[in-house]
C-alpha positions in Angstrom: 104.1 85.3 82.2 100.7 85.4 84.0 99.7 88.6 82.1 100.7 87.0 78.8 98.7 83.9 79.5 95.8 86.0 80.5 95.8 87.9 77.2 96.0 84.7 75.3 93.0 83.3 77.3 90.9 86.4 76.4 91.9 86.2 72.7 90.7 82.5 72.7 87.5 83.2 74.6 86.6 86.4 72.6 87.6 85.0 69.3 85.6 81.8 69.8 82.4 83.5 70.7 81.6 85.3 67.4 82.9 87.8 65.0 81.5 91.3 64.2 80.3 91.9 60.7 82.6 93.5 58.2 80.1 96.4 58.0 80.7 97.4 61.6 84.5 96.8 61.8 85.5 100.0 60.0 83.9 102.1 62.7 86.4 101.0 65.3 89.7 101.3 63.4 90.7 104.6 64.9 89.8 103.6 68.4 91.7 100.3 68.1 94.8 102.0 66.7 94.7 104.4 69.6 94.6 101.6 72.1 97.4 99.7 70.5 99.5 103.0 70.4 98.9 103.3 74.1 100.4 99.9 74.8 97.6 97.3 74.5 98.3 94.1 72.7 97.0 94.3 69.1 95.7 90.7 69.1 93.9 91.3 72.4 92.3 94.5 71.1 91.2 92.9 67.8 89.7 90.0 69.8 87.8 92.3 72.1 86.4 94.4 69.3 85.3 91.2 67.4 82.5 90.5 69.9 79.1 90.3 68.2 77.5 92.4 70.9 79.5 95.4 69.8 77.8 97.6 67.3 78.6 101.2 66.7 76.0 103.8 67.6 76.3 107.5 68.5 73.0 107.4 70.5 74.7 107.4 73.9 76.8 110.5 73.1 73.7 112.2 71.6 71.8 111.4 74.8 74.5 113.0 77.0 74.9 116.1 74.8 71.1 116.6 74.7 71.1 116.7 78.5 74.0 119.1 78.6 72.6 121.4 75.9 69.3 121.5 77.8 71.0 122.6 80.9 73.1 125.2 79.0 69.9 126.9 77.8 68.0 126.5 81.1 67.0 129.7 82.9 68.9 130.3 86.2 65.7 130.0 88.3 65.0 126.6 86.9 68.5 125.4 87.7 68.1 126.5 91.3 64.7 124.7 91.5 66.3 121.5 90.2 68.8 121.4 93.1 66.5 119.8 95.7 67.6 118.9 99.2 67.8 115.1 98.7 66.0 112.5 96.6 63.0 111.5 98.6 62.5 108.2 96.7 65.1 106.6 98.8 63.8 107.6 102.2 60.3 106.1 101.8 59.3 103.1 103.9 59.8 100.5 101.2 63.3 101.5 100.3 64.3 101.9 104.0 62.8 98.6 104.8 64.9 97.0 102.1 68.0 98.7 103.3 67.4 97.8 106.9 66.8 94.1 105.9 70.1 94.1 104.0 71.9 95.7 106.9 70.6 93.1 109.4 71.4 90.1 107.0 75.0 91.2 106.4 75.7 93.0 109.7 78.7 90.8 110.6 80.4 91.4 107.3 79.6 95.2 107.5 81.1 95.3 111.1 84.3 93.7 109.8 84.6 96.3 107.1 83.9 99.1 109.6 86.6 97.7 111.9 89.1 97.8 109.0 88.2 101.0 107.3 86.2 103.0 109.8 83.1 103.3 107.6 79.7 102.6 109.4 77.5 99.8 108.0 74.6 102.3 107.4 76.8 104.4 105.0 77.7 101.4 102.8 74.1 100.1 102.7 72.9 103.7 101.8 75.4 103.8 98.9 74.4 100.3 97.7 70.7 101.2 98.0 71.0 104.3 95.9 73.5 103.0 93.4 71.9 99.6 92.4 68.9 99.0 94.6 71.1 96.7 96.7 72.5 95.0 93.6 69.3 94.4 91.7 69.8 97.1 89.0 73.1 96.7 87.2 72.6 98.2 83.8 71.1 96.9 80.5 74.1 97.0 78.2 77.8 96.0 78.4 79.9 98.8 79.9 82.5 98.3 77.2 80.0 98.9 74.4 78.7 102.2 76.0 82.2 103.5 76.6 83.5 102.5 73.1 80.6 104.1 71.4 81.1 107.4 73.3 84.9 107.3 72.7 84.3 106.8 68.9 81.8 109.7 68.8 84.0 112.8 69.2 82.4 114.6 66.3 78.9 116.0 67.1 78.0 116.0 63.3 77.6 112.2 63.7 74.6 112.7 65.8 73.5 116.3 65.3 70.1 115.3 63.9 69.4 113.5 67.2 69.8 116.5 69.4 66.5 118.2 68.5 67.9 121.6 67.4 67.3 122.8 63.9 70.2 125.2 64.2 72.7 126.3 66.9 74.4 129.7 67.1 78.1 129.6 66.2 79.1 130.0 69.9 76.9 127.1 70.9 78.1 124.9 68.1 81.7 125.7 69.2 80.8 124.8 72.7 79.1 121.5 71.6 82.2 120.5 69.6 84.5 121.2 72.5 82.3 119.4 75.0 81.8 116.4 72.8 85.5 116.0 72.3 86.1 116.3 76.0 83.5 113.6 76.8 84.9 111.3 74.1 88.4 111.6 75.6 86.9 110.9 79.0 85.2 107.8 77.6 88.4 106.6 76.0 90.3 106.9 79.3 87.6 104.8 81.0 87.6 102.3 78.2 91.3 101.9 78.6 90.9 101.4 82.4 88.2 98.8 81.8 90.5 96.8 79.5 93.3 97.0 82.1 91.0 96.0 85.0 89.5 93.1 83.0 92.9 91.8 82.1 94.2 91.9 85.7 91.1 90.1 87.1 90.5 87.5 84.3 87.2 89.1 83.2 85.9 89.1 79.6 85.5 92.9 79.1 82.6 92.8 76.7 80.5 90.8 79.1 80.5 93.3 82.0 77.0 94.8 82.4 77.1 98.5 83.2 75.3 101.9 83.4 74.7 104.1 80.3 78.1 105.8 81.0 80.1 102.8 81.9 79.9 102.3 85.7 79.7 98.7 86.7 79.4 96.3 89.6 76.9 96.5 92.5 78.9 99.5 93.7 78.8 101.2 90.3 82.5 102.1 90.1 83.8 103.7 86.9 86.7 101.6 85.5 89.4 104.2 86.5 87.9 104.2 90.1 88.1 100.4 90.1 91.7 100.5 89.1 92.7 102.9 92.0 90.3 101.9 94.8 88.9 98.4 94.3 90.2 95.7 96.7 90.0 91.9 97.0 87.6 91.7 99.9 87.1 88.0 100.0 90.8 87.1 99.5 90.4 84.9 96.4 93.1 86.6 94.4 90.9 88.6 92.1 88.5 91.6 92.3 84.9 90.9 91.4 82.8 94.1 91.9 79.6 92.0 91.3 80.5 90.0 94.4 79.2 91.3 97.8 82.5 91.3 99.8 84.7 92.7 97.1 82.2 95.5 96.3 81.5 96.5 99.9 85.2 96.4 100.9 86.0 98.5 97.8 83.4 101.1 98.6 84.8 101.4 102.1 88.3 101.6 100.6 87.2 104.5 98.4 85.6 106.5 101.2 88.5 106.0 103.6 91.1 107.0 101.0 89.1 110.2 100.4 89.2 111.1 104.1 86.1 109.4 105.6 85.8 109.0 109.4 82.7 108.1 111.2 83.4 111.0 113.6 83.4 113.7 110.8 80.9 116.5 110.8 77.9 116.4 108.4 79.6 119.0 106.2 82.8 117.0 105.9 81.0 113.7 105.3 79.0 115.3 102.5 82.3 116.4 100.9 83.6 112.8 101.0 80.4 111.3 99.6 80.5 113.9 96.8 83.6 112.3 95.6 81.7 109.1 94.9 79.2 110.9 92.7 79.7 114.6 91.9 76.3 115.8 93.0 75.3 117.4 96.2 71.8 116.1 95.9 73.3 112.6 95.7 75.6 113.3 98.7 72.7 114.6 100.8 70.6 111.6 99.8 73.3 109.1 100.9 73.7 111.0 104.2 69.9 111.1 104.9 69.4 107.4 104.0 72.3 106.5 106.3 70.9 108.6 109.1 67.5 107.0 108.8 69.0 103.5 108.7 71.0 104.2 111.8 67.9 105.4 113.6 66.1 102.1 112.8 69.1 100.0 113.8 69.5 101.8 117.1 65.9 101.1 117.9 65.5 97.5 116.6 69.1 96.2 116.5 71.4 94.6 115.8 73.7 96.1 118.4 
């Protein structure tokens, strides 16, 4: 009954905000039919896709494929050069000062989380600093829009002119088609997860700000990650990843369930952090920021 009322609430809220133009609606028919076939309520899906902020564009998929094509054609030596030790932007004095200030201000909360999950305060602050500048950079467009546009752009011919290549060899075109379809299927899976997460937690899905590829909240969870690892840290009965307690508890939950222990070796810690974002540069950056914050804390407190 609660789920049924929740769906009706969203239909009312979304339907009363505004309707998309008839010119845009045809772009979403296939995606909407797929969601309904996968078990989503048709009225709910129609209401979500009626949001005036939703407008079809293949630009996001074109952006992703441009990056992947560039890497595909990159000389091996350049690929090696790109793999730096860690991102030095986050270990400068200004970033570390901001991280340390956050750690001091919320140390009691961070200690409670450490006691429950065994994840040191400096690690969570390092993640938050790198992911969203401690919650100050949350994305410019709704996560739903970005994921829906990518899910609806499985054919590279929709955006081929935006890639910057006059002509690709047959083998490269075959690769592009396969890679685009794979990325569109990934986006559809995340879109489905976003709708599920939103419904469970009484959130209007089209109003969630996110990254270009759909991560959201101050912890920048992908929707499928939120479904599996997010927790209600403040005990109010719903999960809000834009709220400090829910986000920090959820980050610690993710790390613990991937094997984190504060006593792990550096190598094993890096492997766990890598699961948060599949980049070794990222993992080493989190590790280094955490190490620097811990040095500052051990010198200036709190104890």
